[in-house]
Each structure stands twice: as C-alpha cells, then as structure tokens.
TITI-697173 format. One record per atom (N, C-alpha, C): x, y, z. Coordinates in pm, whole numbers, plus 32768, in hexadecimal, padded with zeros to 4 digits. Example, Ala and Ser with C-alpha at 12.3 -4.5 7.8 and 13.67 -1.06 7.14 Angstrom:
REM residues 2
85277DC7830C 84CE7E3E830C 85287EB6830C 85057F1F82C4 85577F9682CA 850A80038313 
***
This chain:
REM residues 137
B4AF0C97C137 B4CB0C7BC1C3 B45E0CB9C218 B4230C6DC271 B3B30C9BC2C1 B3DC0CF2C337 B45B0CE4C365 B4870D2CC3DC B5080D76C3C0 B50B0DF5C3E6 B5830E47C3DB B5AA0E71C468 B6280E59C490 B65B0E81C513 B6BB0EF6C502 B6B50F57C55E B7150FC5C559 B7161010C5DD B77E1061C5EE B78910BAC661 B7A31146C62B B741119FC637 B7531226C602 B7BE1275C64E B7FE12D1C60A B858132EC64D B80C1372C6BE B84F1389C72B B81013CAC79E B7DE1368C806 B7E312E5C7E9 B7BF127FC84C B83E1241C883 B838120FC8FC B8AD11D6C93E B8EE116AC8E8 B9711177C8D5 B9BE1115C88A BA451104C8CD BA8C109AC8C7 BA5B101CC892 BA080FD1C8FB B9AE0F82C8CD B9610F27C921 B9610EA0C8D9 B9450E33C921 B9460DB0C8DF B8C90D94C88E B8770DF9C879 B7FB0DEAC82D B7DE0E6CC7E4 B78D0E64C77B B75D0EDCC737 B6EA0F16C787 B6D70F97C77E B66B0FD9C7C7 B5E60FD4C77E B5E80FC3C6FB B56E0FCDC6AC B5640F58C64B B4EB0F25C63B B4CD0EC2C5D4 B44E0EEFC58E B44F0EE9C50B B3D90F0AC4BB B3B00E8CC470 B3360E60C486 B3040DE9C444 B29C0E0DC3DC B2A60DCDC368 B2470DE8C2FC B1FF0D6BC2CD B20F0CFDC312 B1D10C7FC2EA B1410C73C317 B1090BFFC2F9 B07C0BE9C319 B0650B70C373 B0CA0B1CC384 B0BB0AA6C3D8 B10B0AB9C458 B0C70AB7C4CA B1080AC7C54C B12C0A3FC585 B1A50A34C5BC B1D209BAC5FE B1F909DEC68D B1BF099BC6ED B1E009B1C77A B215092EC7B2 B2910930C7E3 B2CB08BAC821 B2C708D0C8B8 B2850875C8FD B2760881C98E B2FD0874C9D3 B2FE088FCA53 B379088CCAA2 B3C20808CA97 B43A080DCA5D B48C0795CA4C B4F70792CAB7 B512071ACAE9 B5720709CB55 B5DC06A4CB2A B63B068CCB83 B6AA0631CB66 B68305A1CB85 B6350567CB2C B60B04DCCB35 B61B049BCAAC B63F041CCAAC B63C03CFCA30 B5AB03ADCA12 B5910378C99C B5080359C974 B4C302F8C9D3 B51002A0CA14 B4D50241CA72 B4C60279CAFF B4E802FACB12 B4DA033BCB94 B5570338CBEA B5C102F8CBBA B63D02F2CC07 B67B037DCC13 B69B03A8CC8F B6DA042BCCA1 B7630433CC5E B78204A8CC29 B80204C4CBEA B8480531CC3B B8C6051ECC59 B91B0582CC9C B8E505AECD24 B8C50551CD7D B8950579CE03 B8F705D8CE48 B8C30646CE7D B91306A5CEC6 B96E06FDCE71 B96806F2CDED B9C1073BCD93 B970079BCD3C B971081BCD5E B922087ECD16 B9470881CC82 B9C70884CC62 B9F20889CBD7 B9BF0811CB88 B9CD079BCBC0 B99E0722CB7E B908071ECB6D B8C00751CBD1 B82E0752CBC7 B7FE07B8CB60 B840082ACB58 B81C088DCAF1 B82E084ECA67 B89F080BCA52 B8BA07CEC9D0 B8500766C9AC B82D070FCA0A B7C906A8C9ED B73E06E3C9D8 B71B0748CA26 B6970787CA15 B68E07C8C98A B6FB0802C95A B6FB083BC8D3 B6F507CEC869 B738075DC881 B72B06ECC824 B69906BFC81B B65806B3C88D B5CC0688C88E B57206EFC84B B591076EC85E B54507D8C81B B55407CBC784 B5CD07ACC757 B5E70799C6C8 B5930726C690 B58706BAC6DC B5360647C6B1 B4A30671C6A4 B47206BEC704 B3E806EFC6FE B3D10748C685 B42E07A3C66C B42307FAC5F7 B42007A9C577 B47E074AC56B B48706F7C4F2 B40706A8C4DC B3C9067BC548 B34C0632C53C B2DD0683C4FB B2E70708C506 B2850760C4C9 B2B6079AC444 B3290769C416 B360079CC398 B3AB081EC3A8 B3D6083DC422 B41C08BBC43E B4AA089DC46E B4F70908C47E B57F08FFC4B5 B597097CC508 B60C0983C545 B62A09FCC593 B62E0A79C53A B6430A6AC4B8 B6400ADDC45D B5B60B1DC459 B54E0AD2C47C B4C40B03C47B B4960B38C502 B4EC0B2EC567 B4C40B53C5EF B4BB0BEAC5FE B4480C15C62C B42D0CA1C647 B45E0CC7C6D2 B44E0C6BC734 B46D0C8AC7BF B48D0C0BC80D B4EC0C17C86A B50D0BADC8C9 B4F80BDFC957 B4C90B88C9AC B4BD0BA7CA3A B5010B37CA88 B55C0B5DCAE0 B5A20AFECB36 B5760B15CBC6 B5550AABCC0B B5370AAFCC9A B5A80A64CCDF B5EC0AA5CD3D B65F0A68CD7F B6490A6DCE16 B65909F9CE55 B64309F2CEE6 B6B50A34CF31 B6920A6FCFA2 B6F20AAECFFD B7580B04CFB1 B7260B55CF56 B77B0BA7CF01 B7C90C0ECF52 B8450C24CF29 B8950C95CF5A B8F00CBDCEE6 B9170D3CCEDF B9680D6CCE6F B9EB0D1FCE5D BA1F0CE4CEC6 BA9C0C99CEBC BA8D0C1ECE63 BA140BF3CE47 B9FC0B7BCDF7 B9FC0B96CD60 BA0A0C13CD37 B9FD0C33CCA8 BA670BEDCC54 BAE10BDDCC86 BB450B9BCC32 BB260B07CC1F BAF20AC3CC85 BAC80A37CC74 BA510A2ECC14 B9F40A8BCC22 B97F0A8FCBCA B9AC0AA0CB38 B9FE0B05CB1F BA2B0B21CA97 BA840AB1CA61 BAD10A6FCAB6 BB2209FDCA89 BAC7098FCA52 BA560979CA93 B9F60917CA61 B9BD093EC9DB B99909BEC9CD B96409EFC94D B9CD09DFC8E0 BA450A10C8FA BAAF0A0EC895 BADA0980C870 BAD60923C8D0 BB02089BC8B4 BAA80851C852 BA2B087AC848 B9CB0832C7F5 B9980885C77E B9B90904C779 B983095EC712 B99A0929C685 BA140902C665 BA3108CFC5DF B9E7084EC5C0 B9DF07F8C623 B99B0776C613 B9080787C5F0 B8C407E5C632 B83307F3C620 B80D0865C5C1 B87008AEC58D B853091BC530 B8220999C572 B84909AFC5EF B8240A29C637 B8900A91C61D B86B0AF7C5D0 B8CC0B60C5B1 B8E00BBAC62B B95D0BE9C638 B97E0C47C6A3 B9A10CCCC665 B9700D3AC698 B9190D41C70B B8930CFCC6F2 B8570CD0C760 B7D70C89C759 B7660CE8C731 B6F10CAEC710 B6790D01C6FE B65C0D49C781 B6000DAAC781 B5DB0DE8C7FE B5BE0D7CC867 B5F50D92C8DE B5EB0D2CC946 B5DA0D6DC9CE B5970D26CA26 B58D0D4DCAB2 B5BF0CDBCB07 B6090CFECB70 B6350C9DCBD3 B5F10CC4CC54 B59E0C6BCC86 B54D0C87CCFD B5780C2ACD6D B5A30C62CDDC B5C90C12CE4F B54C0BE7CE9D B5490B68CEC2 B4D90B31CF0E B5100AE2CF85 B4BF0AD0CFEC B4EA0A82D05F B50109F1D03B B4A009B7CFF4 B4AC092BCFCC B44E0912CF57 B46A08A2CF11 B4130876CEA6 B3CB07F8CED6 B38D07ACCE80 B3320744CEAC B37406CBCEEE B3F606B7CEDB B43F064CCF1E B4C00687CF56 B4EF0657CFC8 B5610697D009 B5E40697CFBA B5F80637CF5F B6760632CF14 B6740687CE96 B60206C2CE74 B5F70713CDFB B62B07A0CE18 B69807C6CDD6 B6D50849CDEB B6A908B0CD86 B6800883CD0E B65E08E1CCA3 B5ED08A7CC4E B59C0903CC19 B53008E0CBBD B5330947CB4D B51E091BCAD1 B5230974CA5D B49F096DCA11 B46709E0C9F1 B3F009EAC99C B4160A37C91E B3DA0A12C8AE B3F70A57C82F B3760A77C7E6 B3760AE9C7A2 B3090B0FC749 B3470B29C6C1 B3120AE7C65B B3450AF5C5D3 B2D50B1FC576 B2FB0B53C503 B29B0B7FC49F B2CA0B4DC417 B2720B0AC3CF B2930AD4C34B B2410B18C2DF B27C0B28C26A B22F0B5CC1F9 B2120AEDC195 B2200A71C1C0 B20809FEC169 B1A609A0C1AA 
***
C-alpha cells in the first residue's frame, strides 16, 4: 500500500479526516479542482452544498480511476467552499457521507483542508475538490 493514514495520540480527535498521511509510492497523481458537473457540463445540485460535495467527489473518483488510482491512494484532499461558515459543516459532511461508500472514500478521510472562498469560477459552483494520490505501481 502506497499510502498510510493515521492520527497520532496527542492530536485533536475525533475529526472527519486523519491528520497524517505517509506515502511511499513513486507515481504522483494530481486531480484538479472537480466541481458538481456532469461530463457534458450540466450542473448538478444547484444551490445544494451537500449534493455538490457528493458530485464533486464522484468526479474526483473518475479522475483518480483514469490514472489507475482510487481514494485508497489519496494522500491529501483540499475542498474550496464558497461563502463558508461553520454552520455549513453538517451539510458538507452529509455530502461526504452520502457518497463515501459509492466512491470508496474511507472515513475518516485522508488529511484534508476545507478553505472558505468568496466565489469560484462560476456563480453556481459552491464547492471544488482537489486530490493528490501516490501509487507504488
């Protein structure tokens, strides 16, 4: 296994992600910011943070698979969320949890950052997901 996730004693727990990932592979996979769009560009879940998180993770899974990777190989996730406020965490996590089994994203997630931004490249985009994976094959 190229990636090991863990949270050492003495670090804040519980969190929805592991604090540490150790990668030992040789092939790096970077999936650019994925959003809630179908392959033809049709928006998915307009105005629904939970639905957009789920679709962005589905699209991230497709990108990983295209490189021969899966969420098991992910070293790090970065989420960009528009107009973020702490009250949105339950909608955000509902989106993650609703699709985790479908896309093979184990919970807690790999090390992750959630970054609040004013806006993304189009006004209806609420969330964008980036992934970095490491393969030993």
